TORTITOR-959722 format. One record per residue (C-alpha): x, y, z. Coordinates in steps of 0.5 Angstrom, whole numbers, padded with zeros to 4 digits, always signed. Layout:
! TORTITOR-959722
XYZ/...
//
This chain:
! TORTITOR-959722
+0017-0005-0003/+0016-0007+0004/+0017-0001+0008/+0019-0003+0016/+0020+0002+0022/+0028+0004+0023/+0026+0006+0030/+0021+0004+0036/+0018+0008+0042/+0020+0006+0048/+0015+0001+0049/+0014-0002+0042/+0008+0001+0039/+0007+0005+0034/+0004+0013+0035/-0001+0015+0030/+0005+0020+0026/+0007+0013+0024/+0001+0009+0023/-0001+0016+0018/+0006+0014+0014/+0005+0008+0013/-0003+0008+0012/-0004+0007+0006/+0001+0001+0005/-0002-0003+0010/-0009-0002+0006/-0005-0004+0000/-0001-0011+0002/+0005-0008+0002/+0008-0008+0010/+0011-0014+0013/+0008-0018+0016/+0011-0015+0023/+0008-0008+0021/+0002-0010+0019/+0000-0013+0025/+0003-0007+0029/-0001-0002+0025/-0008-0006+0026/-0006-0006+0034/-0006+0001+0034/-0012+0001+0029/-0017-0003+0033/-0014+0002+0039/-0014+0008+0037/-0022+0012+0035/-0019+0017+0031/-0012+0013+0027/-0019+0007+0026/-0023+0011+0024/-0020+0013+0018/-0016+0008+0016/-0024+0006+0014/-0026+0012+0011/-0018+0010+0007/-0023+0002+0005/-0028+0006+0003/-0026+0011-0001/-0022+0006-0004/-0028+0002-0005/-0031+0007-0008/-0026+0009-0012/-0024+0003-0015/-0032+0001-0017/-0031+0006-0024/-0024+0003-0026/-0024+0002-0033/-0022-0004-0035/-0016-0006-0038/-0015-0008-0045/-0010-0013-0045/-0008-0013-0053/-0005-0005-0051/-0002-0008-0044/+0000-0014-0049/+0005-0009-0054/+0007-0004-0049/+0010-0010-0045/+0013-0012-0051/+0016-0005-0053/+0018-0004-0047/+0022-0012-0046/+0025-0009-0054/+0027-0003-0051/+0031-0007-0044/+0033-0013-0050/+0037-0007-0054/+0039-0003-0047/+0042-0009-0045/+0047-0010-0052/
//
């Protein structure tokens, strides 16, 4: 899902609350290019939000070290099962 802000303030910049609502999506690369640029600009100029983003980045990096590898055989079985279910519903 791509996030776009429907409303803007008069000066057309994002405030801390708007950035906080989409920060995770920004860090996951799920924002539109325009919105991502606006968030990046805010993070560059707002010390508090920038520090929060750095904290989330660090946390994501640390957690990724503990992620178990995906069992590809099990994943393929699950995909086939979902495809079968989808095929039966379409009939």
